[in-house]
DSSP file (Angstrom, degrees, kcal/mol; ACC not computed):
  #  RESIDUE AA STRUCTURE BP1 BP2  ACC     N-H-->O    O-->H-N    N-H-->O    O-->H-N    TCO  KAPPA ALPHA  PHI   PSI    X-CA   Y-CA   Z-CA
    1    1 A M              0   0    0      0, 0.0     2,-0.0     0, 0.0     0, 0.0   0.000 360.0 360.0 360.0 130.9    0.0    0.0    0.0
    2    2 A S     >  -     0   0    0      1,-0.1     4,-1.8     4,-0.0     5,-0.1  -0.226 360.0-110.3 -69.3 164.0    1.3    3.4   -1.0
    3    3 A A  H  > S+     0   0    0      2,-0.2     4,-2.1     1,-0.2     5,-0.1   0.842 118.3  55.8 -65.1 -34.4    1.7    6.2    1.5
    4    4 A A  H  > S+     0   0    0      2,-0.2     4,-2.1     1,-0.2    -1,-0.2   0.948 110.4  44.2 -66.0 -45.9   -1.2    8.1   -0.1
    5    5 A W  H  > S+     0   0    0      1,-0.2     4,-2.6     2,-0.2     5,-0.2   0.846 110.6  54.8 -67.0 -31.7   -3.6    5.2    0.4
    6    6 A A  H  X S+     0   0    0     -4,-1.8     4,-2.7     2,-0.2    -1,-0.2   0.933 109.4  48.5 -65.0 -42.0   -2.3    4.6    3.9
    7    7 A A  H  X S+     0   0    0     -4,-2.1     4,-2.4     2,-0.2    -2,-0.2   0.885 110.7  50.5 -65.4 -39.0   -3.2    8.3    4.6
    8    8 A V  H  X S+     0   0    0     -4,-2.1     4,-2.5     2,-0.2    -2,-0.2   0.942 112.2  46.6 -63.6 -46.8   -6.6    7.9    3.1
    9    9 A V  H  X S+     0   0    0     -4,-2.6     4,-2.7     1,-0.2    -2,-0.2   0.909 113.2  49.8 -62.8 -42.1   -7.4    4.9    5.2
   10   10 A L  H  X S+     0   0    0     -4,-2.7     4,-2.3     2,-0.2    -1,-0.2   0.898 112.1  46.7 -64.6 -40.0   -6.1    6.6    8.3
   11   11 A V  H  X S+     0   0    0     -4,-2.4     4,-2.4     2,-0.2    -1,-0.2   0.885 112.2  51.8 -68.8 -37.6   -8.2    9.7    7.7
   12   12 A G  H  X S+     0   0    0     -4,-2.5     4,-2.3     2,-0.2    -2,-0.2   0.923 112.0  45.6 -62.9 -45.8  -11.2    7.5    7.0
   13   13 A L  H  X S+     0   0    0     -4,-2.7     4,-2.3     2,-0.2    -2,-0.2   0.888 112.1  51.9 -65.4 -38.2  -10.7    5.6   10.2
   14   14 A G  H  X S+     0   0    0     -4,-2.3     4,-2.3    -5,-0.2    -2,-0.2   0.900 110.0  49.4 -62.6 -41.2  -10.2    8.8   12.1
   15   15 A T  H  X S+     0   0    0     -4,-2.4     4,-2.4     2,-0.2    -2,-0.2   0.908 110.9  48.7 -64.4 -42.4  -13.4   10.2   10.7
   16   16 A A  H  X S+     0   0    0     -4,-2.3     4,-2.0     1,-0.2    -2,-0.2   0.886 112.4  48.8 -64.5 -39.3  -15.3    7.2   11.7
   17   17 A A  H  X S+     0   0    0     -4,-2.3     4,-1.6     2,-0.2    -2,-0.2   0.880 111.5  50.1 -70.6 -35.9  -13.9    7.2   15.2
   18   18 A L  H  X S+     0   0    0     -4,-2.3     4,-1.1     2,-0.2    -2,-0.2   0.921 111.6  47.5 -65.3 -43.6  -14.7   11.0   15.5
   19   19 A K  H  < S+     0   0    0     -4,-2.4     3,-0.3     1,-0.2    -2,-0.2   0.876 114.5  46.7 -66.8 -36.1  -18.3   10.4   14.4
   20   20 A G  H  X S+     0   0    0     -4,-2.0     4,-1.1     1,-0.2    -1,-0.2   0.765 105.3  60.9 -74.8 -24.6  -18.7    7.5   16.7
   21   21 A A  H  X S+     0   0    0     -4,-1.6     4,-2.7     1,-0.2     5,-0.3   0.770  92.0  67.8 -73.4 -25.1  -17.2    9.4   19.6
   22   22 A G  H  X S+     0   0    0     -4,-1.1     4,-2.5    -3,-0.3     5,-0.4   0.966 105.6  36.6 -62.9 -54.7  -19.9   12.1   19.6
   23   23 A P  H  > S+     0   0    0      0, 0.0     4,-1.5     0, 0.0    -1,-0.2   0.831 116.7  55.9 -66.4 -30.1  -22.8   10.0   20.7
   24   24 A L  H  < S+     0   0    0     -4,-1.1    -2,-0.2     1,-0.2    -3,-0.1   0.929 117.4  32.9 -66.1 -45.4  -20.6    8.0   23.1
   25   25 A F  H  < S+     0   0    0     -4,-2.7    -1,-0.2     1,-0.1    -3,-0.2   0.808 129.3  34.4 -83.8 -31.3  -19.3   11.1   25.0
   26   26 A F  H >< S-     0   0    0     -4,-2.5     3,-2.1    -5,-0.3    -2,-0.2   0.799  77.5-164.3 -99.7 -28.3  -22.4   13.3   24.8
   27   27 A G  T 3< S-     0   0    0     -4,-1.5     3,-0.1    -5,-0.4    -3,-0.1   0.870  79.4 -34.9  51.3  46.4  -25.2   10.7   25.0
   28   28 A G  T 3  S+     0   0    0      1,-0.4    -1,-0.3    -5,-0.0     2,-0.1   0.225 113.3 117.2  95.8 -17.6  -28.0   13.1   23.8
   29   29 A R    <   -     0   0    0     -3,-2.1    -1,-0.4    -6,-0.1    -3,-0.0  -0.509  66.5-120.7 -80.6 155.4  -26.5   16.2   25.4
   30   30 A T        -     0   0    0     -2,-0.1     3,-0.1    -3,-0.1    -1,-0.1  -0.728  30.9-111.1 -92.4 146.5  -25.5   19.1   23.3
   31   31 A P        -     0   0    0      0, 0.0    -1,-0.1     0, 0.0    -5,-0.0  -0.264  42.5 -87.3 -70.2 164.0  -21.8   20.2   23.6
   32   32 A G     >  -     0   0    0      1,-0.1     4,-2.7     4,-0.0     5,-0.2  -0.183  40.3-103.1 -65.2 164.3  -20.9   23.5   25.2
   33   33 A E  H  > S+     0   0    0      1,-0.2     4,-2.5     2,-0.2     5,-0.2   0.890 120.0  49.6 -61.1 -41.2  -20.8   26.7   23.1
   34   34 A R  H  > S+     0   0    0      2,-0.2     4,-2.1     1,-0.2    -1,-0.2   0.936 113.7  44.9 -61.7 -47.9  -17.0   26.8   22.9
   35   35 A L  H  > S+     0   0    0      1,-0.2     4,-2.8     2,-0.2     5,-0.2   0.904 112.0  53.4 -64.6 -41.6  -16.7   23.1   21.8
   36   36 A N  H  X S+     0   0    0     -4,-2.7     4,-2.3     1,-0.2    -1,-0.2   0.934 109.2  48.2 -63.6 -44.5  -19.5   23.6   19.3
   37   37 A R  H  X S+     0   0    0     -4,-2.5     4,-1.8     1,-0.2    -1,-0.2   0.909 112.5  50.4 -61.1 -39.8  -17.7   26.6   17.7
   38   38 A L  H  X S+     0   0    0     -4,-2.1     4,-0.7     1,-0.2    -2,-0.2   0.913 110.6  47.6 -60.6 -45.0  -14.6   24.6   17.6
   39   39 A L  H >X S+     0   0    0     -4,-2.8     4,-0.7     1,-0.2     3,-0.6   0.881 110.8  52.1 -66.0 -37.2  -16.3   21.6   15.9
   40   40 A E  H 3< S+     0   0    0     -4,-2.3    -1,-0.2     1,-0.2    -2,-0.2   0.842 111.5  46.6 -69.4 -31.7  -17.9   24.0   13.4
   41   41 A A  H 3X S+     0   0    0     -4,-1.8     4,-1.5    -5,-0.2    -1,-0.2   0.585  95.3  79.8 -84.1  -9.0  -14.6   25.5   12.5
   42   42 A L  H <X S+     0   0    0     -4,-0.7     4,-2.5    -3,-0.6     5,-0.2   0.938  90.3  47.7 -66.3 -50.1  -12.8   22.2   12.1
   43   43 A A  H  X S+     0   0    0     -4,-0.7     4,-2.5     1,-0.2     5,-0.2   0.932 113.1  45.6 -65.3 -46.6  -14.0   21.2    8.7
   44   44 A P  H  > S+     0   0    0      0, 0.0     4,-2.6     0, 0.0    -1,-0.2   0.896 113.8  51.3 -62.8 -33.8  -13.3   24.5    6.9
   45   45 A A  H  X S+     0   0    0     -4,-1.5     4,-2.3     2,-0.2    -2,-0.2   0.927 111.1  47.2 -68.8 -41.6   -9.8   24.7    8.6
   46   46 A L  H  X S+     0   0    0     -4,-2.5     4,-2.3     2,-0.2    -1,-0.2   0.897 112.8  49.8 -66.5 -39.3   -9.0   21.1    7.4
   47   47 A L  H  X S+     0   0    0     -4,-2.5     4,-2.4    -5,-0.2    -2,-0.2   0.909 110.9  49.4 -63.2 -41.8  -10.2   21.9    3.9
   48   48 A A  H  X S+     0   0    0     -4,-2.6     4,-2.6    -5,-0.2    -2,-0.2   0.894 110.0  50.6 -66.0 -38.7   -8.1   25.1    3.8
   49   49 A A  H  X S+     0   0    0     -4,-2.3     4,-2.4     2,-0.2     5,-0.2   0.902 110.2  49.9 -64.0 -40.9   -5.0   23.2    5.0
   50   50 A L  H  X S+     0   0    0     -4,-2.3     4,-2.3     2,-0.2     5,-0.2   0.926 112.9  46.6 -61.7 -45.4   -5.5   20.6    2.3
   51   51 A V  H  X S+     0   0    0     -4,-2.4     4,-1.9     1,-0.2     5,-0.2   0.924 112.4  50.8 -62.7 -45.2   -5.9   23.3   -0.4
   52   52 A A  H  X S+     0   0    0     -4,-2.6     4,-2.3     1,-0.2    -2,-0.2   0.913 114.1  42.9 -63.1 -44.8   -2.8   25.2    0.9
   53   53 A T  H  X S+     0   0    0     -4,-2.4     4,-1.0     1,-0.2    -1,-0.2   0.854 115.6  47.2 -72.5 -34.2   -0.6   22.1    0.9
   54   54 A S  H  < S+     0   0    0     -4,-2.3    -1,-0.2    -5,-0.2    -2,-0.2   0.793 118.2  43.5 -73.9 -27.7   -1.7   20.7   -2.4
   55   55 A T  H  < S+     0   0    0     -4,-1.9    13,-0.3    -5,-0.2    10,-0.3   0.879 122.9  31.6 -84.3 -40.4   -1.3   24.2   -4.0
   56   56 A A  H  < S+     0   0    0     -4,-2.3     7,-3.1    -5,-0.2     2,-0.4   0.462 102.3  84.2-101.6  -3.4    2.0   25.3   -2.6
   57   57 A A  E  <  +A   62   0A   0     -4,-1.0     2,-0.3     5,-0.2     5,-0.2  -0.850  42.1 177.5-108.3 140.1    3.8   22.0   -2.2
   58   58 A D  E >  S-A   61   0A   0      3,-2.5     3,-1.3    -2,-0.4     2,-0.6  -0.814  73.6 -53.6-135.9  92.4    5.8   20.3   -4.8
   59   59 A G  T 3  S-     0   0    0     -2,-0.3     4,-0.1     1,-0.2     0, 0.0  -0.673 120.0 -22.6  73.5-118.3    7.3   17.2   -3.2
   60   60 A G  T 3  S+     0   0    0     -2,-0.6     2,-0.3    -3,-0.1    -1,-0.2   0.225 124.9  73.9-108.2  12.7    9.2   18.5   -0.2
   61   61 A R  E <  S-A   58   0A   0     -3,-1.3    -3,-2.5     2,-0.0     2,-0.3  -0.866  85.8 -95.7-129.0 163.6    9.7   22.1   -1.4
   62   62 A L  E     -A   57   0A   0     -2,-0.3     2,-0.5    -5,-0.2    -5,-0.2  -0.563  36.4-168.7 -74.7 129.3    7.6   25.3   -1.8
   63   63 A A        -     0   0    0     -7,-3.1     2,-0.9    -2,-0.3     5,-0.2  -0.932  10.5-174.3-126.0 109.9    6.2   25.8   -5.3
   64   64 A L        +     0   0    0     -2,-0.5     2,-0.2     3,-0.1    -8,-0.1  -0.863  39.5 122.9 -99.8 103.8    4.6   29.1   -6.3
   65   65 A D  S  > S-     0   0    0     -2,-0.9     4,-1.7   -10,-0.3     3,-0.3  -0.446  77.8 -46.1-139.2-152.2    3.3   28.6   -9.8
   66   66 A A  H  > S+     0   0    0      1,-0.2     4,-2.3     2,-0.2     5,-0.2   0.816 129.5  58.3 -61.7 -34.3    0.1   28.7  -11.7
   67   67 A R  H  > S+     0   0    0      2,-0.2     4,-2.6     1,-0.2    -1,-0.2   0.943 106.3  48.3 -59.9 -46.2   -1.8   26.9   -9.0
   68   68 A S  H  > S+     0   0    0    -13,-0.3     4,-2.5    -3,-0.3    -2,-0.2   0.894 110.1  51.1 -62.4 -40.2   -0.9   29.5   -6.5
   69   69 A A  H  X S+     0   0    0     -4,-1.7     4,-2.2     2,-0.2    -1,-0.2   0.914 110.9  49.4 -65.2 -40.8   -2.0   32.3   -8.8
   70   70 A G  H  X S+     0   0    0     -4,-2.3     4,-2.4     2,-0.2    -2,-0.2   0.929 112.0  47.3 -58.8 -48.1   -5.4   30.5   -9.4
   71   71 A V  H  X S+     0   0    0     -4,-2.6     4,-2.8     1,-0.2     5,-0.2   0.904 110.6  53.1 -64.9 -40.0   -6.0   30.1   -5.7
   72   72 A A  H  X S+     0   0    0     -4,-2.5     4,-2.2    -5,-0.2    -1,-0.2   0.907 109.2  48.7 -59.6 -42.2   -5.0   33.7   -5.1
   73   73 A A  H  X S+     0   0    0     -4,-2.2     4,-2.0     2,-0.2    -2,-0.2   0.906 112.7  47.9 -68.3 -38.9   -7.5   34.9   -7.7
   74   74 A A  H  X S+     0   0    0     -4,-2.4     4,-2.6     2,-0.2    -2,-0.2   0.916 110.6  51.4 -65.1 -41.4  -10.3   32.8   -6.1
   75   75 A A  H  X S+     0   0    0     -4,-2.8     4,-1.8     1,-0.2    -2,-0.2   0.883 109.4  50.7 -64.8 -39.1   -9.5   34.0   -2.7
   76   76 A L  H  X S+     0   0    0     -4,-2.2     4,-1.2    -5,-0.2    -1,-0.2   0.916 111.8  46.1 -63.2 -42.4   -9.7   37.6   -3.8
   77   77 A L  H  <>S+     0   0    0     -4,-2.0     5,-2.5     1,-0.2    -2,-0.2   0.893 112.9  49.5 -66.4 -39.3  -13.0   37.1   -5.4
   78   78 A L  H ><5S+     0   0    0     -4,-2.6     3,-1.4     1,-0.2    -1,-0.2   0.833 104.7  59.2 -71.5 -27.8  -14.4   35.2   -2.4
   79   79 A A  H 3<5S+     0   0    0     -4,-1.8    -1,-0.2     1,-0.3    -2,-0.2   0.839 106.2  49.2 -66.3 -33.5  -13.1   38.1   -0.1
   80   80 A F  T 3<5S-     0   0    0     -4,-1.2    -1,-0.3    -3,-0.2    -2,-0.2   0.162 124.0-107.8 -91.2  18.8  -15.3   40.4   -2.2
   81   81 A R  T < 5 +     0   0    0     -3,-1.4    -3,-0.2     1,-0.2    -2,-0.1   0.788  60.6 162.9  63.1  32.9  -18.3   38.0   -1.8
   82   82 A A      < -     0   0    0     -5,-2.5    -1,-0.2     1,-0.1     5,-0.0  -0.442  49.8 -88.2 -74.0 155.6  -18.4   36.7   -5.4
   83   83 A P     >  -     0   0    0      0, 0.0     4,-1.7     0, 0.0     3,-0.2  -0.287  34.6-118.7 -62.1 152.2  -20.3   33.5   -6.0
   84   84 A A  H  > S+     0   0    0      1,-0.2     4,-2.3     2,-0.2     5,-0.2   0.863 113.1  55.9 -63.9 -35.8  -18.2   30.4   -5.6
   85   85 A I  H  > S+     0   0    0      1,-0.2     4,-2.4     2,-0.2    -1,-0.2   0.865 106.9  50.0 -62.4 -39.5  -18.7   29.3   -9.2
   86   86 A A  H  > S+     0   0    0      2,-0.2     4,-2.3     1,-0.2    -1,-0.2   0.878 110.0  50.7 -67.3 -37.7  -17.3   32.6  -10.4
   87   87 A A  H  X S+     0   0    0     -4,-1.7     4,-2.4     2,-0.2    -2,-0.2   0.899 111.7  47.8 -68.5 -38.4  -14.2   32.2   -8.0
   88   88 A I  H  X S+     0   0    0     -4,-2.3     4,-2.2     2,-0.2    -2,-0.2   0.924 112.5  48.2 -68.3 -42.1  -13.7   28.6   -9.4
   89   89 A A  H  X S+     0   0    0     -4,-2.4     4,-2.4     1,-0.2    -2,-0.2   0.899 113.0  48.0 -65.0 -39.6  -14.0   29.8  -13.0
   90   90 A A  H  X S+     0   0    0     -4,-2.3     4,-3.1     2,-0.2     5,-0.3   0.905 109.8  53.3 -67.7 -40.0  -11.6   32.7  -12.4
   91   91 A A  H  X S+     0   0    0     -4,-2.4     4,-2.6     1,-0.2    -2,-0.2   0.941 111.1  45.7 -59.3 -46.3   -9.1   30.4  -10.6
   92   92 A A  H  X S+     0   0    0     -4,-2.2     4,-2.3     2,-0.2    -2,-0.2   0.907 114.8  48.3 -65.6 -42.1   -9.1   28.1  -13.7
   93   93 A A  H  X S+     0   0    0     -4,-2.4     4,-2.2     2,-0.2    -2,-0.2   0.916 113.0  46.3 -65.0 -43.2   -8.7   31.0  -16.1
   94   94 A V  H  X S+     0   0    0     -4,-3.1     4,-2.7     2,-0.2     5,-0.2   0.928 113.1  49.8 -66.9 -42.8   -5.9   32.6  -14.2
   95   95 A A  H  X S+     0   0    0     -4,-2.6     4,-2.2    -5,-0.3    -2,-0.2   0.926 112.4  48.1 -61.8 -42.8   -4.0   29.3  -13.8
   96   96 A A  H  X S+     0   0    0     -4,-2.3     4,-2.2     2,-0.2    -1,-0.2   0.866 111.9  49.1 -62.5 -39.3   -4.4   28.6  -17.5
   97   97 A L  H  X S+     0   0    0     -4,-2.2     4,-2.5     2,-0.2    -2,-0.2   0.919 111.6  48.9 -65.4 -45.5   -3.2   32.1  -18.4
   98   98 A V  H  X S+     0   0    0     -4,-2.7     4,-1.1     1,-0.2    -2,-0.2   0.897 113.2  47.4 -64.4 -39.9   -0.2   31.8  -16.1
   99   99 A R  H  < S+     0   0    0     -4,-2.2    -1,-0.2    -5,-0.2    -2,-0.2   0.895 111.6  50.3 -66.5 -40.0    0.7   28.4  -17.6
  100  100 A A  H  < S+     0   0    0     -4,-2.2    -2,-0.2     1,-0.2    -1,-0.2   0.870 110.2  50.5 -68.1 -35.6    0.2   29.7  -21.2
  101  101 A A  H  <        0   0    0     -4,-2.5    -1,-0.2     1,-0.2    -2,-0.2   0.744 360.0 360.0 -72.8 -22.4    2.5   32.7  -20.4
  102  102 A A     <        0   0    0     -4,-1.1    -1,-0.2    -3,-0.2    -2,-0.2   0.475 360.0 360.0 -81.1 360.0    5.3   30.5  -19.0
């Protein structure tokens, strides 16, 4: 099994354990406000970390290339409250333009 598949299996097992731990620990009670805010912020933070590492990493080194330009364009549009589909289209267009120019 490759390292990538091992990571996928590990993340899957961790997700299942986390989902199973909720009912076990809380037993019908709702978590406190602080824990609830933390749990709500966990998924977007993990997604952001995955996007950042897949965009800026090339093996073991930092790579600022067309992918980074596309993500920066999407982030800029999202910061100005543009629709997600427009940000995705802009990211693809910017990345394509940067690759064509290189």
